[in-house]
N, C-alpha and C positions, 0 to 999 in steps of 0.2 A: 327491290323492283328497279332501283336506279341502273343496275347493269343493263336491263334490256332497252333502256332509253338513252344510251351513250351517244347516238348519232346527233343529239343535241346537247352540246356540253353547257351552254349558258341559258339559263331560263329567261324567257321573256318577261318583261315587266308588263303590268296591266296596260299601260299606256302605248306599249309598242304593238299590241295586237290589233289587227285590223277590227274596226268596229262592227257590232252586230248591226242588222238593218234597222232596228228600232229598239226601245225599251220594252220588256214584257214584264208586267208586274206579276201575273199569275200564269202558271205553265202547269198543264196536265199530260202526265206520260200515261198512255193506254197501251199496255202490253199483254201478250198472251200468256206468258209463263214467267215465274221468277227467273231471274237473271237476264231477261230479254232486254229490260231497259238499260242494263249496264253495258251489255256487248253493243248495243245499237246506239245509245245515247249518253254514255256515262261521262265523256268528257264535256260535252256540251252542258249536261246537267250541272257539272262542277263549275263550269264558267258562268252559267246562268244564275246559280245560287250565289257564287261570290259577287255577281253584279247587283244582287239585291233581290232577284226574282224568288217568288214563292213557289216551290215546285213540288207537286204532289203525284203520287203513283196510283194508278188503279190497274191491278193484275186480274186477268179474267179467269185463268184456271187454277186448279189445286196443284198443278205440278206433279201429279202422282204417276206419270210416266217417266220422269226424269231421272231414270237410273237403270242400271244393267243387271241388278240382282232381282230376279222374279220372286224370290223368297221374302222380301221386305214388304211389310204391310203397306198398302197405298196411303192409308190414313196417316200412318207414322211418316212415310215420306213426305206427305203433304205438309204436315206441321214442321218438319225439318227444314223444308224448302222455304216455307213462310218465315220461319225465323231468320233464315239466312238472308232472304230479301229484305227483311227490315233492318237487319245488320248492314247490308250493303247500302241500302237507302240513307241510313244515318250517316255512314262514312261520307257520302256525297252530299249531306246537308239537307236532304229531301224532309219536306215538313210533316207528311203523313203517308202511310201506304195502306190502300184498301184492297180487299179481295172479293171477287165475285163468287168463287168457289166452283166455276163450272168443271166438268170432268175433263182432264186433260186428254187431248187428242180427238175430242169429240165436238169441238166448237163449230157451230153453223151461224152463218150471218142469216139473221132473222129478225122479226119484230121484237121479240123478247129481248134479244141482245141490244138492239138499237135503242130500245126503252131504258134499259139499264145505263147504257152509255150517255143517251141524253140527260138522265137523271144526275149523273154525275157532272156533266158539263154545265148543267143549270145550277147545280149546288156549288161548285167550285170557280165558275164563271172566269175560265182562262182566256188570256188573250191569244195564247200558243198551245197547240196540242201536238205532242210527239207521238207517233204511232207506227205501225207496221206498213211497209210497201203492199198493197193490195194487189199487185200484179206478179204473176209467177216469173221469176228470172231463169231463163235458159243458158245464162251465161255464168252468173255466180254459183258457188257450190249449193247443191240441192236443199242443204239445211236452210238457207235463207229463205226458202219458200214453203216452209212447214205449212201444212194445211191450216193449224190454228192462227198462224200469222197472217194468212191471207183472208180468213174469215174475220178476224179482229180488225184488220186493216180496212177492209170494206165496211164493216158495220160502224167503224169510227168515222170514215168518211160521211156515211149517210147520217150519222148522229150530229156531226158538226153542221151539215147541210143536207136536207132541210130541216131535220127533226129538232134539234135544240132551240133554234131560233124561231120556230113556228108555233104560235100560240094554239093552233089548232091540232097539232101534232101531240099525241098522247096527253090529251086533256086532263087525266088523272094527275099528271104531274103539276098541274095548277092547282088541283086540290091539295096536293102535298106543299103548298107555298113555293113552288119552284116556277119563277118567271122566265120566260124565254131568254135566250142569250145567244149572242152572235160571236162566234170565234174569229179572230182576225187572220191567223195563219195557221197552217198545219205543215209540219216537217215529217218526212218519211225517209228511211234509208233509200238511197237513190239507185244502188246497185248499177247497172249499166246505164241508168238514166240520170245519174248524178249530175246536177247543174248548179249546186249551191254548197259552199263550204264554210264551216264554222271554225275559225282559227283557235288554236288551243296553245296555252302555255304548257311547259313540260310538267308543272304541278297538276295540271287538269288531266293531262294524260296519265300520269302516274296514279292519280286518285282512281282514274276509270279501271286501270289494270288491277289495282288493289281490291276495288269494289267486286271485280269480276271474281277474284280468288276467294272472297268470303262465301262464295256458293261452294263450299267445300264438299258437299255430297256430290257434285258433278265431277270431281277430280280424284275420287277414292282410288281408281285403279291407274292413276297417272303417276309414273316415276318423278316427273317434275312438272307440276302445274304451270309453273311460270314459263317454262319452254314450251309447253303446249299451247299457251295463247300468245306466243310470240307473233303470230300472224297479225294480231289485234294491232300491236305496236307497229309492225310493219305498214299496215294499211293506214294508220294515223300519219305515219311519217310520209307515206306516198300521197295522202291527201294534202298534207302540209304545203307541198310544193305548188298546190294550186291556190294555196290561201295565203302566200307570203309569210309563212310561219314554219315552226318546226314540226308542228303537229296540227291536225284538224280532223274533224269528221265531216262526211259527205252526204247530202241529201237531195231530194226534190222538195222545193219550197212551193207550196201552194197558198196563193194569196185568195182569201175567202171573199171575191168579189161576188156581187149578186147579178152582174149582167151576164149574157151568154157569150161575150166575146172573150178572148184571152186576157189574163190579168196582165198588167203593165209590169 
């Protein structure tokens, strides 16, 4: 993978990277499908783990539509994709991966999903949640606005506020011993709204690309998987120019203040 990262000839040291806005002890990544976390957040996950954060994944669907061969059994494909997700997460140093097992392509934002995400937030008590952009982009390629992404992103936002922090929301969670928890920040892929950049060293960017390629089922018809994801490296390089670094990922940073006014 080093050849695709040639535009940064010298890897930045940890001390040379612009700092993150704060320390995050615990991070929860809520994604729709296996591989979404790596495409959207892989470099940032690598940096957060290296900095001492405990990062956990929650994948909402079974990934059973993520293939082009209609003859493959959905359950078999789902099992394969789950194994690939665990391998990719391990490559980035993620502490655990959990799956809700919802049907791929059929996710809807509703109280059931909000309850499940609130349960995970209360259980893991993250300072930071990384999840999907809940708004359809009319600028970025249409795949960025997969219906499952939009549903999961909106449900995760609702779970962060008000559900997970409100003791009167889903009282059955109290019966499970899960006390309310207030998340400090949410980062979502910014698309055309990007206003926050996480600077990456080359090792973080390479780890992201390597983790993506561990989802081998998604590249079975590709003559060159590394070339196929060249756009990922290009985007990190482009974002890096905004972050005073060779590489970066771009987000919208949501501060979970409780007032009705804009967060500072």
